N, C-alpha and C positions, 0 to 999 in steps of 0.2 A: 824454685821447684826442688824438692828434696827427693832423692832416689831411695827407694827401699833397698837395703843391703841384700835381702834375699833375692829380689828381682835382678839386681846387678850380678849377683853370683850365678843365677840361673842363666842369664844371657851369656856370661863368660863361658860357662860349661857348654852351652849350645854352640858358640863360636869355636870352642876347642874341638868339639865333636865334628863339626863341619870341616874344620881344618884337617883333622885326622882322616876323615873320609876322602877329602881331596888328595891328600898325600898318598893314601892307599890307592886311589884311582890312578895317580901318577905312577906308582910302582907297577901296577898291572900293565899300563901302557909301556913303561920302560922294559918290562919283562917281554912283552910281545916284540918290541923293537930288538931286544937282545937276541931273542929266538930267531927272528928273521935274519939276523947277521950270522948266527951260528949254524942254522939248518936251512938248506936250500929250499926255495919256494916250491919246487915240484915235489920234494919229499914231504913238506908240510901239507900240500894239497892231497897227496896220496894218503897220508895218515888220516886226514879229516874224512876222506871218502871211503877208505877201505879198512881202517883199523879202529875198532870201537873200544877195545879194552886192552889192558896190559896182558891178559891171557892170550888174546889174539896175536898181539905182537910177539910174545914169547913162542907161541906155537908156530907162527910163520917163520921166525928166525931159526927155530929148531929144525923144521923140515928143510929149510934152505941149506942149513949147515950140514945136515945129515942126509944129503940127497941120494945116497947110495941105495937105500932100501925103503920099502913102503912102511908106513906107520899106521897102526890101529889106534883108536881112541884110548884103549887101555895102555898101550905103550907110551903114548904122549902124556897121559895122566901120570904114569909112573915116572917118566923122565923129568917132568916139570913139577911133580908133587901137587897136582891139581885134582879136584874132584872129577870123577869120570864124566858126569853130566856137563861140567864146564868144558872139558876137553872135547866132548862130542859136539857141543854147540859151537865152539870156536872153529873146529875143523869144518863143520857143515857151512858155516857162514863164510869162511875163507874160500871154500870150494865154490860156493855160490857166486863169489865175486871174481872168479876166474884166476885165483892165485894157486890153487891146489887142484889136482885131479883126484877123483874118487873112483874106486873100483870095488866090486863085490856087493852082494845084497845082504846076506845075513850078518857078516862081520866086515864092514867096509874098511878099506885101507886107503891111505892118502899119500900122495907124493907132491913135492914142490913142483909146480908146473905153471908158471905165469903165462898169461894169454899171449904176450908178445915180448920181444926183446927190450923194448923201452920200459916195460913194467919190471922186468928182471933187473935192468940197470938201476931203477929207482929203489927196488928192494935191496940190492947190493949196497947202494950208497946209504940207505937207511941202516943196514946192519953195521956198516963202518961208523956211522954217526952214533949209533947206540953203544958200540964198543968204546968209542973215544970220548963221547960227551953224553953219557947216560942220563945225567940230571937234566940236561937241556931237552932231551927226547921225552923224559917223563913229565917235565913241565909243560911241554907242548901237548902231550896227551891229556894232561889235566885241563889245560886251556880249551882243548877241543871238546872235552866232556862238558865243561861249563857252557860252552857255546851251544852244544846240542840241547842241554837242559833249558837254556834261555829260549831257544827257538821253539822247543816243545811247549814251554809255558806260554809264550806269545801266541802260538797256534791255538792252544786250548782256550786262552782268554778271548781271542778273536772269534772262535767258533761259538762261544757262549752268547755272542751278540748277533749271530746269524739269524735271519728271519726264517721261520719254519713254514713257508708257504706250501710246500709239498704235503705236509700233514693236514693242513686245513682243506686243501682241494680234494683230498682223498676221502673226506667224510661222506 
């Protein structure tokens, strides 16, 4: 049996691609393992649950650092060089999660005000981790973002196969 050189070459390329993907998968697992060694589990859980973006992280740490006075969205946008809409959205989301207090109606102002001392402790340790191991925190944020994207895609895929019995019975 004689092998076609083109087929042999294609199989070798396929094996090489598979080997590269497995190596990449191993790197992702080793990244998660390294992150779990560098960043405490409660900080990781807090970030997954409460911090959706880099903007939110920067806003949270700014208000924690500058706890002396209230911040408006315009002041946060200027301090962090963010678009005003992004600053407003981040402030509202962080306030909704019990990390900031908001006052005022026409022009809202915000203060760092975690709901409880345990949350304040986690945010303090997050601030230290971000100052000392910024790349590890950014890598964790990226991994969290990918996890949210995967969950959303899986949820959307699963919903596509749901039976729509309620629509049929409504006829």
